C-alpha positions, 0 to 999 in steps of 0.5 A: 843878147843870146838867142835864148833871150830874144825867144820870148813872147814879147819879142816874137809876137806881132805888135797887136799880140794875140789879136790875129789868128796865129797858127803854128805846129808843136812837137809833142814828146812821148809815145803818142807824141808828134807834130801838132797843129795849134793856135796861139792864144793869150792864155796858152798854145792849144791843140786844134787837130780836131779842125785839121791834122796838118797846116796843109789841111787847114789851108784847104778849109773854105775859111781857115781863120773862122774854122780856128776861131770857132773850134772847140778848145783842145788840150793846152800844149803849153804857155808860148813863153815855155814853148819858145824857150824850149825851141832853141836847138842848143838848149832844147829839152827833148822831153818837153814840147817845142815849136816847129816851122808852121808849114808841113806838106805844103811845097816850099817855093821862092820868087827871085829878083822881085826887088830892084836893089837885090836884082842888081846884086844878082847881076853883080854876082854873075859877073863876078863868077862868085868872087867877092873881091871883084864885086865892088868894081863890078857894082860901080860899073853896073850902077853907072851903066844902067843908070835907070831907076829900075824900081819904076820899070813895070815887068813885061811892059813896053818900057821894059822891052825898050830897056832890054833892047838898050841893054843888049846893045851895050852888052849889059843884058843878064838872065837876072834882068830877064826875070826882074823886068821881063814878062815871067817871074822867076819862081823856084823850089827853095826846099822840100815839104816838111824840111823847113826849120822853125824858130830857135832852130839852127839855119844851115849854110853849105860848108863850102860856101865863103860868100853868103847871106840871109834873105828876110822875106814874107811868105804867103800861104796858098792853098790848092785853089790858088787862094792866098789865106795867110803869111809868115816870115822866112829866111830864103838863105842864100850862097852868093858864091855858088849861084854867082859861079853858075845859075845852074847851081841854084839848087845847091845855093838854095836847097841844103839841109836846114837852109829854109827858115819859116815861122814863127806863126802863120797869121791867117787872113781875117778882120785883123790882117789881109793881103793889103796889110802884107803889101804894105809891110816893111821888114827889118833884119838883124845879124848879130855875130859872136865877133861883135859884128852887127848888121841891120837892114830892111826890106819894104814890100811896097818896093816890090816889082811884081804884086804878090797875087800876080806871082801866086798866079804865075806859080799855080794854074792850068800849067802847074797844080799843087794839090797840097798848096804851097808857101811862096817866099816873095823875095827881098830887096836886102842885099848886104854889101857892108864889109865884115872883115876884108875891105871890099869883100862885103858881108858873109855869115860866120857860124853862131850868127843870130838872125832876126827877121821881123815885121810888125804884124807877123812878129819875129823869126829868130835862128842861129847860123851853122853849116848844113852838116852840123845842123839837126839832120832832116829825118821826119818827112811826109812818110814819117808824118803819115805814119805818125798820124796814123799811129795817133789815130788821125788817119 
């Protein structure tokens, strides 16, 4: 199935359809066009710029979902089917509207090593120094040596400290284990505000990377007060070779052109969807290659080692403020080890892979893989947005 065939409302909407408060952004073409905040309804996608001119501003309202539901009907921007179809980067008609990533001025943050399974893979990357051929042997050694079910260890607890002491004695301690079971979560800047790519877009890999993978994640939308007001899906693209060579290359492993995928909608918290629904959700992911290779994986939020609310509290507070709010990717337990080509080298992307990330109440994010130098360049940032809004009379 091509990416265009996957970009249908039936494939991308939550299982309860239009029951929730689904917010997105639409690029409207023309001399007076630009990014437009919109709500997705059964009879079309509607302009809600009268409520908020950015999704960042929308999250700052006392009750964003209520504000959207009570808003007077704005202009109909098109059917969801047409907007999704025209969001496919390789087939887009620039004279017609398409969907953007639903975030705009919010900081794009990510939490790392929040699941036991992916934590061990980070340790393996570190010891393999980014060499996938050494990963199988090291994976076996690590699993035999650690033994304990790390998913049962509460980060920062006395049991975690005892395990740390034991692993230090055996020369098995790692910086990744520190943030997995220590008191402090790893929260890093994934990408820059306005740089995320939305449904149907090409997601980018550094052209020098030879060992990489998608990271299917739920992302919470947090306002400047630290309130979690909604959630969306994200692909925190990861370069295992770069980060494995040195953790100091994290920014190069994570923040490249088009390397942050978000969408297709932000589902605001309301009577139909809450933080408890997010805590209980299961994510599914499929990678479908032009070579016929298919990889499927899953990630269950019930297995996360730190509660989403706790990670948010570690991100924002007296020591660090976010006046424009932030989108926080919560990490993944998905770390593919299935061989794609060479036995023992595990999985890595190929150009043209289609990545689908889904969970029932948030829908499905579909994107295609390319290299960051071939993906559409990022040229529309915060300054361009302000100039655009001013020209359109919103500022």
